[in-house]
C-alpha positions as CSV (number, residue, x, y, z in Angstrom):
1,M,104.0,194.3,165.1
2,K,106.0,191.4,165.6
3,F,104.2,189.3,162.9
4,S,105.0,192.0,160.4
5,K,108.3,192.3,161.3
6,L,108.6,188.0,161.0
7,S,106.7,188.4,157.5
8,N,109.9,190.1,156.4
9,T,112.6,188.3,156.8
10,K,114.6,186.3,154.1
11,F,113.6,183.1,156.9
12,V,109.6,183.7,155.6
13,Y,110.8,183.9,151.8
14,S,112.9,180.9,152.3
15,I,110.2,178.7,153.4
16,I,107.9,179.3,150.7
17,S,110.4,179.6,147.8
18,L,110.6,175.8,149.2
19,I,107.3,174.6,149.0
20,F,106.5,175.9,145.9
21,A,109.9,173.9,145.0
22,C,108.5,170.9,145.8
23,F,105.5,171.6,144.2
24,L,106.6,172.0,141.2
25,F,109.2,168.8,142.0
26,G,106.5,166.7,142.1
27,Y,104.1,168.1,139.3
28,V,106.9,167.7,136.5
29,T,107.9,164.4,138.0
30,T,104.4,163.0,137.7
31,D,103.9,164.1,134.2
32,T,107.4,163.0,132.5
33,G,106.1,159.1,134.6
34,A,103.2,159.2,133.0
35,N,104.8,160.6,129.3
36,T,107.2,157.4,129.8
37,S,104.8,155.1,130.9
38,G,102.5,155.6,127.7
39,A,105.9,155.3,125.2
40,A,106.9,152.0,126.9
41,N,103.3,150.9,126.4
42,K,103.7,151.9,122.8
43,T,107.1,150.5,122.1
44,T,105.7,147.3,123.7
45,L,102.6,146.7,121.1
46,S,104.7,148.3,118.3
47,T,107.5,145.1,118.8
48,Q,107.5,143.0,116.0
49,K,108.2,139.1,115.4
50,S,108.2,136.3,112.9
51,A,107.5,132.5,114.2
52,T,107.6,129.5,111.2
53,V,104.7,127.6,112.0
54,T,104.1,123.8,110.7
55,V,100.3,123.1,110.3
56,P,98.2,120.3,108.1
57,L,97.4,121.2,104.8
58,K,93.5,120.9,103.7
59,V,92.7,120.0,100.6
60,N,88.5,121.5,99.2
61,V,87.9,119.3,96.6
62,S,84.4,117.1,94.8
63,S,83.9,114.0,96.7
64,K,84.1,111.8,93.6
65,Y,87.8,112.8,93.2
66,F,90.5,110.9,95.1
67,V,94.0,113.4,95.3
68,E,97.8,112.5,95.2
69,G,100.8,114.3,95.7
70,Y,100.3,117.6,97.8
71,P,102.4,117.5,101.4
72,E,100.7,116.3,104.6
73,N,101.8,119.4,106.3
74,V,103.4,122.9,104.9
75,K,104.9,125.8,107.0
76,V,103.7,129.1,107.5
77,K,106.1,132.3,108.3
78,I,104.0,134.6,110.2
79,N,105.3,138.6,110.3
80,G,103.8,140.9,112.8
81,P,103.1,142.4,116.1
82,A,105.1,140.6,118.6
83,A,101.5,139.7,120.7
84,L,99.6,138.7,117.7
85,V,102.8,136.6,116.3
86,Q,102.4,134.6,119.5
87,T,99.2,134.1,119.9
88,A,98.7,131.9,116.6
89,E,101.6,130.8,116.8
90,N,100.2,128.7,119.8
91,T,96.4,128.3,118.6
92,K,96.9,127.7,115.2
93,N,94.2,129.2,114.8
94,F,94.2,129.3,111.1
95,Q,94.3,127.2,107.9
96,V,95.9,126.4,105.0
97,Y,94.3,125.1,102.0
98,A,94.4,123.7,98.6
99,D,91.3,124.9,96.4
100,L,90.9,122.0,93.8
101,E,86.9,122.7,93.3
102,G,86.2,123.0,89.9
103,L,89.3,120.7,89.0
104,K,88.6,118.0,86.0
105,P,90.7,114.8,86.8
106,G,94.4,115.1,85.7
107,K,98.2,117.3,86.8
108,H,97.3,120.6,88.7
109,T,99.7,123.0,90.0
110,V,97.8,125.5,92.8
111,K,98.4,128.5,94.8
112,L,97.8,127.9,98.1
113,K,95.6,129.7,100.4
114,V,95.5,131.4,103.7
115,S,92.3,132.0,106.1
116,G,91.9,132.9,109.6
117,V,95.3,135.0,110.3
118,S,94.7,138.3,111.9
119,H,94.7,141.5,109.1
120,E,97.8,142.9,111.6
121,L,100.1,139.8,110.4
122,S,101.4,138.5,107.2
123,A,101.7,135.2,106.3
124,N,104.3,133.5,103.9
125,V,103.4,129.5,102.8
126,Q,106.3,127.8,101.8
127,P,105.8,125.7,99.2
128,A,103.8,128.7,97.8
129,K,102.5,126.1,95.0
130,V,101.7,122.0,95.0
131,T,101.3,120.3,92.3
132,V,98.5,117.1,92.9
133,T,96.9,114.5,90.7
134,I,93.2,114.2,90.4
135,S,91.3,110.9,89.8
136,K,88.3,109.0,90.0
137,K,88.1,108.0,93.4
138,A,87.8,103.7,93.8
139,T,86.7,101.5,97.0
140,A,87.4,97.8,98.0
141,T,87.3,96.2,100.5
142,F,90.1,93.1,101.6
143,P,90.9,91.2,104.5
144,I,93.4,92.2,107.2
145,Q,96.2,90.3,107.8
146,V,97.9,90.6,110.8
147,R,101.4,89.9,110.7
148,F,104.6,89.1,113.0
149,D,107.9,88.2,113.5
150,S,107.9,84.5,114.4
151,T,111.3,84.3,115.2
152,L,111.1,86.6,118.1
153,I,108.4,83.8,120.0
154,G,110.5,82.4,123.4
155,N,111.5,79.1,122.9
156,G,109.3,76.5,123.4
157,Y,106.3,78.8,122.6
158,A,104.7,79.3,119.5
159,A,102.2,81.3,118.1
160,G,98.4,80.5,117.1
161,I,95.7,82.3,114.5
162,A,96.5,86.0,114.6
163,S,93.0,87.6,114.3
164,S,91.8,91.6,115.2
165,N,89.1,93.3,116.2
166,Y,88.0,94.4,112.3
167,S,88.4,91.1,109.9
168,R,87.9,93.0,106.3
169,A,88.9,97.3,105.8
170,K,87.4,99.7,102.9
171,V,90.5,101.0,101.3
172,I,89.7,104.4,99.1
173,G,92.2,105.5,96.5
174,S,92.3,106.3,93.0
175,R,91.7,103.0,90.6
176,S,94.9,102.6,89.6
177,S,96.5,102.8,93.2
178,I,93.0,99.9,94.0
179,N,93.9,97.9,91.1
180,A,97.6,97.7,93.1
181,V,96.5,96.7,96.3
182,T,97.5,93.3,97.4
183,N,97.0,92.8,100.9
184,V,96.0,95.0,104.0
185,V,98.3,94.2,106.7
186,A,98.6,95.0,110.4
187,N,102.3,94.7,111.5
188,V,102.9,93.6,115.5
189,S,105.5,94.2,116.9
190,L,107.2,91.0,119.2
191,P,109.4,91.8,122.2
192,E,112.7,89.5,121.4
193,G,111.9,85.9,123.4
194,V,107.9,87.0,123.8
195,Q,106.1,84.0,126.1
196,H,102.4,85.2,126.1
197,S,100.2,86.8,123.9
198,V,100.3,90.7,122.6
199,T,97.3,93.0,121.9
200,Q,98.5,96.3,119.7
201,N,96.4,98.7,118.1
202,V,98.2,99.1,115.1
203,T,98.3,101.2,112.3
204,L,97.1,99.1,109.1
205,E,99.2,99.3,105.7
206,A,97.8,98.8,101.8
207,L,101.2,96.7,100.3
208,D,101.5,96.3,96.5
209,E,102.7,92.9,95.5
210,N,106.2,94.6,96.2
211,G,105.7,94.9,99.9
212,K,105.4,99.1,99.5
213,P,103.0,101.1,101.2
214,L,100.2,102.9,99.0
215,N,98.9,106.6,98.7
216,V,95.3,105.1,100.0
217,V,92.8,106.2,102.7
218,I,92.0,102.7,104.6
219,E,89.0,102.0,107.0
220,P,89.0,102.2,109.9
221,T,92.9,103.2,110.5
222,T,93.7,101.5,113.2
223,V,93.0,97.9,114.1
224,K,93.6,96.5,117.7
225,A,95.4,93.0,117.2
226,T,96.2,90.1,118.9
227,V,99.3,87.0,118.7
228,P,98.2,84.6,120.9
229,I,100.9,82.5,122.1
230,Y,100.8,79.6,123.8
231,A,103.4,76.6,125.1
232,A,104.2,74.5,122.5
233,T,105.0,71.0,124.2
234,A,102.2,68.7,123.0
235,T,103.6,66.1,120.5
236,K,101.2,63.9,117.9
237,K,101.7,61.4,115.5
238,V,100.4,62.3,112.1
239,N,100.4,61.5,108.7
240,V,102.3,62.0,106.0
241,H,100.8,63.3,102.5
242,L,103.0,64.2,99.7
243,V,101.7,67.0,97.3
244,A,103.6,67.3,94.1
245,S,105.0,71.2,93.6
246,G,107.2,72.8,91.2
247,G,105.2,72.2,87.8
248,G,107.3,70.0,86.6
249,D,106.7,68.5,82.9
250,N,102.2,68.6,82.3
251,T,102.9,65.6,79.7
252,K,104.1,63.4,82.3
253,N,102.8,61.7,85.9
254,Y,104.1,62.1,88.4
255,S,104.0,59.4,91.6
256,L,104.8,60.0,95.1
257,S,105.7,57.4,97.8
258,T,107.6,57.0,101.0
259,D,108.6,54.5,103.0
260,T,108.1,57.0,106.2
261,K,104.5,56.7,106.5
262,T,103.9,59.2,109.8
263,V,105.5,62.2,111.5
264,T,106.4,63.2,114.9
265,V,104.5,66.7,114.9
266,T,105.4,69.0,118.2
267,G,103.9,72.0,118.7
268,T,100.8,73.9,120.8
269,K,97.6,72.0,121.8
270,Q,95.4,74.0,119.8
271,A,97.1,73.6,116.5
272,L,97.7,69.4,116.9
273,N,93.8,69.4,117.8
274,R,93.8,71.2,113.9
275,L,96.3,69.1,112.5
276,Q,94.8,65.6,110.9
277,S,97.9,65.3,108.4
278,L,101.2,66.8,107.2
279,N,101.6,68.2,103.7
280,V,105.0,68.0,102.5
281,A,105.7,69.1,98.9
282,V,107.6,67.1,96.3
283,P,109.2,69.8,94.1
284,V,109.1,67.5,90.9
285,N,110.2,70.6,88.2
286,G,113.2,69.3,86.3
287,V,112.3,65.5,87.1
288,T,112.3,63.4,83.8
289,S,113.2,59.5,85.3
290,N,112.8,57.4,88.0
291,T,114.4,59.4,91.0
292,T,114.5,59.2,94.7
293,K,114.9,63.0,97.1
294,T,115.8,64.3,100.4
295,V,112.5,66.1,100.7
296,P,112.7,68.7,103.8
297,I,109.5,69.0,106.2
298,D,108.5,73.0,106.1
299,T,107.6,73.5,109.6
300,I,106.6,77.3,109.5
301,Q,102.6,76.9,110.7
302,N,101.0,78.2,113.2
303,G,101.5,76.8,116.4
304,I,104.1,74.4,115.4
305,I,107.9,74.2,116.4
306,A,108.9,70.6,115.0
307,V,108.8,68.1,112.9
308,S,110.6,64.6,113.6
309,P,111.9,63.0,111.2
310,S,113.1,67.0,109.6
311,S,112.9,65.2,106.1
312,I,111.9,62.1,104.6
313,N,113.2,60.1,101.8
314,V,110.6,60.5,98.9
315,Q,110.8,58.1,95.5
316,I,109.5,60.1,92.2
317,T,108.2,57.8,89.4
318,V,107.8,59.0,86.1
319,S,105.6,57.8,83.3
320,G,106.5,59.0,80.1
321,Q,103.9,60.3,77.7
322,G,100.8,60.1,80.2
323,N,97.1,61.4,80.0
324,Q,97.7,64.7,80.5
325,N,94.1,65.7,81.5
326,S,95.0,62.5,84.1
327,T,97.9,64.7,85.4
328,Q,95.8,67.4,85.9
329,N,93.6,65.9,87.8
330,Q,95.6,64.6,89.8
331,S,97.1,67.8,90.7
332,Q,94.3,69.9,91.4
333,N,92.9,67.0,93.8
334,E,96.2,67.5,95.4
335,N,96.1,71.1,95.4
336,D,92.4,70.8,97.0
337,Q,93.3,68.3,100.1
338,Q,96.7,71.0,100.2
339,S,93.8,73.4,100.5
340,D,91.7,72.0,103.3
341,Q,95.0,71.8,105.2
342,N,96.5,75.1,104.9
343,N,92.7,76.3,106.2
344,Q,94.0,74.2,109.7
345,N,96.8,75.8,109.4
346,A,98.2,79.5,108.8
347,S,99.3,79.1,105.3
348,S,102.4,80.7,104.4
349,K,103.0,84.5,103.5
350,A,103.2,84.3,100.0
351,A,99.9,81.9,99.8
352,N,98.6,84.4,102.2
353,N,99.1,87.0,99.5
354,Q,97.9,85.7,96.7
355,S,94.5,84.4,98.5
356,Q,93.7,88.2,99.5
357,H,94.6,89.3,96.0
358,N,92.0,86.7,94.8
359,Q,89.5,88.2,97.1
360,K,89.7,91.8,95.6
361,A,88.1,90.7,92.6
362,G,84.9,92.0,92.2
363,Q,84.8,94.2,94.9
364,L,85.8,97.2,93.2
365,E,83.2,100.0,93.0
């Protein structure tokens, strides 16, 4: 009886209503949260992004041709879903290339193509086209010249003969570029005031006669170059060898003499051991009669830092209408002697360039 009366009270109905309301609230909240989460995920996936990526440009061409004129790198603007754009930007897992297969030698403008990009992304290459020049490939070998600024060497020190782990390099390019190569150089950067030998990995350059780099491929790309530097405190007295220079009149004979028969040379022990006599160049161009000249002694040689005296007086005797062949033979003998001396001591930069240019003859394939 009592339970029946209790079940009919307002209190019981209130309790039941509250429980039912809590149940409905929980159901609605769960459903709404799921929908909201799904919408958020959908928004994330549909977010758009753009990015500009720099990538190397590939060139597809027959192995018998050499291509010039194209940029090393190009920019690619990528648009699409943020996640995919970010992946492409980070990995750069796509390529930009110029397809030159089937094209003949000459100048061509070609459209750049992209491969490896997701179909959900758009990719625009900048520039969209390039103009290239296709030439028949040529190959030649050149001696490697190691160069450095000797003025950076510390006082009382001098450089020996610089060298690299490769003596020659193969140069590949168009025939016109190969013909323009004067030398292949490895430029070593010396610290100022250096007093010890320096070894560096150096990128090779092929230069023309004006010292301008040429667009060619060099094998090897880099070499290990060494500039030996020694204390230059040794001295040695050597004979003076006079050599006519500057051309002069080939119908005249020039006789050179000096009262200074020997000079004292200061340098490294290594350089002085190789030095038997010192060439002194005497310019005879413009000389038409007997005269005396004060001639400075050039000390720009590997391992030599000073010569005493630094200049000498040279008597030039001119005999008119001499035997041209005799003059030429005398000049040739003097040149041969000078060449022997230059093999013992590093020659000037200009002489090296000419020697290397001559070695190119007959090497072009």
